[in-house]
C-alpha positions as CSV (number, residue, x, y, z in Angstrom):
1,M,-27.8,-3.8,4.6
2,K,-25.3,-0.6,4.3
3,I,-24.4,0.9,1.2
4,R,-20.8,-0.1,1.3
5,T,-21.9,-3.8,1.7
6,W,-24.5,-3.6,-1.1
7,M,-22.2,-2.0,-3.4
8,A,-19.4,-4.3,-2.8
9,M,-21.8,-7.4,-3.4
10,T,-23.3,-5.5,-6.6
11,V,-20.3,-5.0,-8.3
12,M,-19.0,-8.3,-7.6
13,C,-22.1,-10.0,-8.8
14,L,-23.0,-8.0,-11.9
15,F,-19.5,-7.2,-13.3
16,A,-17.1,-10.1,-12.6
17,A,-18.0,-11.3,-16.2
18,L,-16.4,-8.1,-17.4
19,A,-13.1,-8.5,-15.3
20,I,-10.8,-9.4,-18.5
21,T,-12.4,-6.6,-20.4
22,V,-11.8,-4.0,-18.1
23,Q,-8.3,-5.2,-17.3
24,T,-7.0,-5.2,-21.0
25,S,-9.1,-2.6,-22.7
26,A,-7.2,0.6,-24.0
27,Q,-6.1,2.6,-21.3
28,A,-5.3,6.2,-20.8
29,I,-2.9,7.7,-18.3
30,T,-3.7,11.4,-16.6
31,T,-0.6,13.0,-14.8
32,F,-1.3,15.7,-12.1
33,N,0.3,17.9,-9.5
34,V,-1.5,19.0,-6.2
35,P,-1.5,22.9,-6.0
36,G,1.2,24.0,-3.9
37,A,3.3,20.9,-4.3
38,G,7.1,21.8,-4.7
39,T,9.0,21.4,-7.9
40,G,12.3,20.7,-6.8
41,P,14.4,17.3,-6.3
42,G,12.6,15.0,-4.0
43,L,9.5,17.2,-3.9
44,G,6.0,16.9,-5.5
45,T,2.9,14.6,-5.6
46,I,2.8,11.0,-4.5
47,P,-0.5,9.3,-4.5
48,T,-0.8,6.3,-2.0
49,G,-4.3,5.0,-2.7
50,I,-7.6,4.7,-5.0
51,N,-11.1,3.5,-4.0
52,L,-13.7,1.9,-6.3
53,F,-15.1,5.3,-7.4
54,G,-11.8,6.8,-8.5
55,L,-11.2,9.0,-5.2
56,I,-7.3,9.4,-4.9
57,A,-5.7,9.7,-1.5
58,G,-2.0,10.7,-1.0
59,L,0.6,13.4,0.0
60,Y,2.4,16.3,-1.6
61,I,5.7,17.7,-0.4
62,D,5.7,21.6,-0.7
63,S,8.5,23.8,-1.4
64,S,9.6,23.7,2.2
65,G,10.0,20.0,2.2
66,T,6.6,19.6,4.3
67,P,4.4,16.7,3.7
68,H,0.6,17.4,3.6
69,G,-2.4,15.2,2.8
70,F,-4.7,15.4,-0.5
71,L,-7.6,14.0,-1.9
72,R,-8.0,14.0,-5.6
73,A,-12.0,14.1,-7.0
74,P,-12.6,11.7,-9.9
75,N,-13.6,15.3,-11.4
76,G,-9.9,16.1,-10.9
77,T,-10.4,18.4,-8.0
78,F,-8.4,18.6,-5.0
79,T,-8.8,19.0,-1.3
80,T,-5.8,19.3,1.2
81,F,-5.5,18.5,5.0
82,D,-3.4,18.2,8.0
83,P,-4.5,17.3,11.2
84,T,-4.4,19.9,13.8
85,G,-0.9,20.3,15.4
86,S,0.8,18.3,12.2
87,V,4.1,19.2,10.7
88,T,4.1,16.3,8.6
89,T,1.2,14.3,7.3
90,I,1.2,11.0,5.5
91,P,-2.2,9.6,4.5
92,Y,-3.4,6.2,3.1
93,G,-6.6,4.8,2.0
94,P,-9.4,6.2,0.9
95,N,-11.9,3.5,1.6
96,L,-15.2,3.2,-0.1
97,E,-16.8,6.0,1.8
98,G,-14.0,8.3,1.4
99,A,-12.5,8.1,4.9
100,T,-8.5,8.4,5.0
101,T,-6.1,7.0,7.8
102,G,-2.5,7.7,8.4
103,F,0.0,9.1,10.6
104,Y,1.0,12.8,11.5
105,V,4.3,14.1,13.2
106,D,3.7,16.8,15.6
107,S,5.9,19.8,16.7
108,S,7.9,17.6,19.3
109,G,8.4,14.9,16.6
110,M,6.1,12.3,17.7
111,P,3.8,10.5,15.3
112,H,0.3,9.8,16.0
113,G,-2.5,7.9,14.1
114,F,-5.7,9.8,12.5
115,L,-8.7,9.3,10.9
116,R,-10.3,11.7,8.6
117,T,-14.1,11.4,7.6
118,P,-15.7,11.9,4.4
119,D,-16.7,15.4,6.0
120,G,-13.4,16.2,7.1
121,T,-13.6,15.5,10.6
122,F,-10.2,14.3,12.2
123,T,-9.8,11.7,15.2
124,T,-6.4,11.3,16.3
125,F,-5.6,8.2,18.5
126,D,-2.4,6.2,19.9
127,P,-2.4,2.6,21.5
128,A,-1.7,2.9,25.1
129,G,2.1,3.1,25.8
130,S,2.8,4.4,22.4
131,L,5.9,6.4,21.7
132,A,5.1,6.4,18.0
133,T,2.0,5.4,16.2
134,F,1.9,4.8,12.3
135,A,-1.6,4.1,10.9
136,V,-1.5,2.6,7.5
137,N,-4.4,0.7,6.3
138,I,-8.3,1.4,6.6
139,N,-11.0,-0.9,5.1
140,D,-14.4,-0.3,3.9
141,F,-16.1,-0.8,7.3
142,G,-13.6,1.7,9.0
143,A,-11.3,-0.7,10.8
144,I,-7.5,0.9,10.7
145,A,-4.3,-1.1,11.1
146,G,-0.9,-0.2,11.7
147,Y,2.0,-0.6,14.2
148,Y,3.4,1.4,17.1
149,I,6.4,1.5,18.9
150,D,6.9,1.6,22.6
151,S,9.5,1.3,25.2
152,S,10.0,-2.7,24.1
153,G,10.1,-2.2,20.3
154,H,7.4,-2.6,17.6
155,H,3.9,-3.8,17.9
156,G,1.2,-4.4,15.6
157,F,-2.6,-3.0,16.5
158,L,-6.1,-3.1,15.0
159,R,-8.5,-0.2,15.6
160,A,-12.1,-1.1,15.5
161,P,-14.5,1.3,14.0
162,N,-15.9,2.1,17.5
163,G,-12.6,3.2,18.5
164,T,-11.4,0.0,20.4
165,I,-7.7,-0.8,19.8
166,T,-6.2,-4.4,19.9
167,T,-2.4,-4.8,20.1
168,F,-0.6,-7.9,19.2
169,D,2.6,-9.7,18.2
170,P,3.1,-13.1,16.2
171,T,4.8,-15.8,17.9
172,G,8.3,-15.8,17.1
173,S,8.5,-11.9,16.8
174,V,11.9,-11.4,18.6
175,N,12.8,-7.9,19.9
176,T,9.0,-7.2,19.5
177,F,9.5,-6.1,15.8
178,T,6.0,-6.6,14.6
179,D,4.8,-4.4,11.5
180,A,1.0,-4.6,10.5
181,F,2.1,-2.4,7.5
182,S,0.9,-4.4,4.4
183,A,-2.7,-4.5,4.1
184,L,-6.1,-5.2,5.8
185,N,-9.2,-6.4,4.0
186,D,-13.0,-5.9,4.4
187,A,-13.1,-9.7,6.1
188,G,-10.7,-8.1,9.0
189,A,-7.8,-10.3,7.8
190,L,-4.7,-8.2,8.4
191,L,-1.4,-8.9,6.4
192,G,2.1,-8.1,8.2
193,N,5.4,-8.9,8.9
194,Y,7.6,-9.6,11.7
195,F,11.6,-10.3,12.1
196,D,12.9,-13.2,14.0
197,A,16.2,-13.3,16.2
198,S,18.4,-13.4,12.9
199,H,16.4,-10.5,11.3
200,V,14.8,-12.6,8.7
201,S,11.3,-11.2,7.6
202,H,8.2,-13.6,8.0
203,C,4.9,-13.1,6.9
204,Y,1.8,-13.3,9.0
205,L,-2.2,-13.3,8.4
206,R,-3.9,-12.3,11.3
207,A,-7.5,-13.7,10.8
208,S,-10.7,-11.6,11.9
209,D,-10.9,-14.1,14.9
210,S,-7.6,-13.1,16.0
211,T,-5.7,-16.0,15.2
212,I,-2.3,-15.4,13.7
213,A,-0.6,-17.8,10.9
214,A,2.9,-17.1,9.7
215,F,3.6,-18.3,6.3
216,E,7.0,-18.4,3.9
217,P,6.9,-18.4,0.1
218,P,9.0,-21.0,-1.8
219,G,12.6,-20.0,-2.1
220,A,12.3,-17.5,0.6
221,G,15.8,-17.1,2.0
222,T,16.9,-17.1,5.7
223,G,19.5,-14.7,6.0
224,K,19.2,-11.1,7.2
225,N,16.6,-9.2,5.8
226,Q,15.5,-12.1,3.6
227,G,12.2,-13.9,3.5
228,C,8.8,-12.9,3.1
229,H,7.5,-9.5,2.7
230,G,3.8,-9.1,2.3
231,A,2.2,-6.4,0.3
232,S,-1.5,-6.9,-0.2
233,V,-4.5,-9.3,0.7
234,N,-7.8,-8.8,-1.2
235,N,-11.3,-9.5,-0.1
236,F,-11.0,-13.3,-1.1
237,G,-7.8,-13.9,0.8
238,V,-5.7,-13.8,-1.9
239,I,-2.1,-12.5,-1.1
240,T,0.7,-10.9,-3.0
241,G,4.1,-9.9,-1.8
242,V,8.1,-10.3,-2.2
243,S,10.0,-13.3,-1.7
244,T,13.6,-12.4,-1.1
245,D,16.1,-15.6,-1.7
246,S,19.4,-16.6,-0.4
247,S,21.1,-14.5,-3.0
248,N,18.7,-11.6,-2.4
249,V,16.6,-11.7,-5.5
250,D,13.2,-10.3,-4.9
251,R,10.5,-12.1,-6.9
252,G,6.6,-11.6,-6.6
253,F,4.5,-14.3,-5.0
254,L,0.8,-15.1,-4.8
255,R,-0.6,-17.2,-1.9
256,F,-4.2,-18.4,-2.3
257,P,-6.4,-19.1,0.5
258,N,-5.8,-22.8,0.4
259,G,-2.0,-22.2,1.1
260,T,-0.6,-22.7,-2.5
261,F,1.9,-20.4,-3.9
262,T,2.9,-19.0,-7.3
263,T,6.0,-17.1,-7.7
264,F,6.8,-14.7,-10.6
265,S,9.2,-12.1,-12.2
266,V,9.1,-9.7,-14.6
267,K,11.5,-9.9,-17.5
268,G,14.1,-7.0,-17.3
269,A,14.1,-7.0,-13.2
270,A,17.6,-6.6,-11.8
271,P,18.9,-9.0,-8.9
272,G,19.6,-7.4,-5.5
273,L,17.5,-6.7,-2.5
274,M,14.4,-4.8,-3.3
275,K,15.5,-4.2,-7.0
276,G,13.8,-7.2,-8.5
277,T,9.8,-7.8,-8.9
278,V,8.0,-5.8,-6.1
279,P,4.0,-6.2,-6.0
280,Q,2.3,-3.3,-4.3
281,N,-1.2,-4.2,-4.6
282,I,-3.9,-7.1,-5.7
283,N,-7.7,-6.0,-6.6
284,D,-10.5,-8.3,-6.1
285,F,-10.1,-9.6,-9.5
286,G,-6.7,-10.7,-8.9
287,V,-4.8,-8.1,-11.1
288,I,-1.5,-7.2,-9.4
289,V,0.0,-3.9,-9.8
290,G,3.7,-3.4,-8.8
291,Q,7.3,-2.3,-9.7
292,Y,10.3,-3.7,-10.8
293,V,14.0,-2.1,-10.8
294,D,16.2,-2.5,-13.9
295,L,19.8,-2.8,-14.2
296,S,20.5,0.7,-14.6
297,N,18.5,1.4,-11.0
298,V,15.3,2.6,-13.1
299,T,11.9,2.0,-11.7
300,H,9.2,0.7,-14.1
301,G,5.6,-0.2,-13.2
302,F,3.8,-3.6,-14.1
303,L,0.7,-5.3,-14.2
304,R,-0.2,-9.1,-14.0
305,T,-3.4,-10.5,-14.9
306,P,-4.8,-13.5,-13.1
307,K,-3.7,-15.8,-16.1
308,G,-0.3,-14.7,-15.4
309,T,0.2,-12.0,-18.3
310,I,2.8,-9.2,-17.2
311,T,2.6,-5.8,-18.9
312,T,5.0,-2.8,-18.1
313,L,3.8,0.7,-17.5
314,N,6.1,3.5,-18.0
315,V,4.6,7.0,-17.6
316,T,5.6,9.6,-20.3
317,G,7.7,12.2,-18.5
318,A,9.4,9.6,-16.2
319,G,13.1,10.0,-15.9
320,T,15.5,7.4,-17.0
321,G,18.2,8.0,-14.6
322,S,19.0,6.2,-11.2
323,G,16.3,6.5,-8.7
324,Q,13.8,7.8,-11.4
325,G,10.8,6.1,-13.1
326,T,7.5,5.0,-12.5
327,F,6.2,3.9,-9.3
328,P,2.5,2.4,-9.1
329,S,1.0,2.4,-5.7
330,A,-2.5,1.0,-5.9
331,N,-5.1,-0.2,-8.3
332,N,-9.0,-0.5,-7.9
333,L,-11.7,-3.0,-9.0
334,W,-12.3,-1.5,-12.3
335,G,-8.7,-1.6,-13.1
336,A,-7.8,2.0,-12.5
337,V,-4.1,2.6,-11.3
338,T,-2.5,5.2,-9.5
339,G,1.1,6.2,-8.1
340,N,3.9,8.4,-8.9
341,Y,6.5,9.0,-11.4
342,V,9.8,10.7,-10.9
343,D,11.3,12.9,-13.7
344,S,14.6,13.5,-15.0
345,S,14.8,16.6,-12.4
346,N,14.1,13.9,-9.6
347,V,10.4,15.9,-8.9
348,N,7.4,13.5,-7.9
349,H,4.3,13.8,-10.2
350,G,0.8,11.9,-9.6
351,F,-0.7,9.6,-12.4
352,L,-4.0,8.0,-13.0
353,L,-4.1,5.1,-15.5
354,S,-7.6,4.7,-16.5
355,P,-8.9,1.8,-18.3
């Protein structure tokens, strides 16, 4: 049995009873900046993911406005990286073994997918016919999901650990606008979105057997840019995301494997497209981390437990002006949360909330 499988089984079996303790115990927040990150408006450090061991991946934007990749080890040391030929690097992950994926833009302005293994080796890739490749998810077995653009539009893709790439479009995706952006779990289930002829967003789940099922949360609107916007699927098939209603109010939702839904909103969340309650990730204990925007257009973080209890998260130093605040992006099995906050000077900084 491979170590990643053994680790996942061991953690789930031995520590499931500690879920509530881990998620509700006293927590400490560490803030950080990658060496070389810029200190001007729009620059700085932006984490995108955290694995079971506390390894954080993300990007930092230097003083010239160029994004680069980074890894922050649990002891606080940094590794920075760029694929050969990159002028812009946007990483996602890391998985259990420390591999990251993402995309980079070359000097001609073309995005390509990449895989970076823990030893620092890069593999770059593009689906056949791709004019722009955006790899955005990697699971613990090394499968990578994302989307690409060809002459006919957007399409989803799944890259197997052996490098084989499968492309797809859900039935009903008009103008071939398919994004496999949301999430990929260790069972190979892929969560994404597609737009129909009216530019209404629909969620889909592509199972490991390649079957695709679309779904809509209760109250999802049917107007332009309304509908379902997937965010994350955990290893038990529980999904979270955003339901945008006919008044352009965003609410969070949970979809369970049996097809039932729960919707929720954070108190203080403002109405308006992408201004309400916006989940970002769900871990295997069912704890959701996300963001909400208040009436002053300030962003705050939140955590929602499996029982539905919601607590807000604001990092000390986060700005209180429009577009500023706290932006959580991911949480791991232990309840650690990472993301970025934007200060009063509009500079990005990374943070780690540790249980």
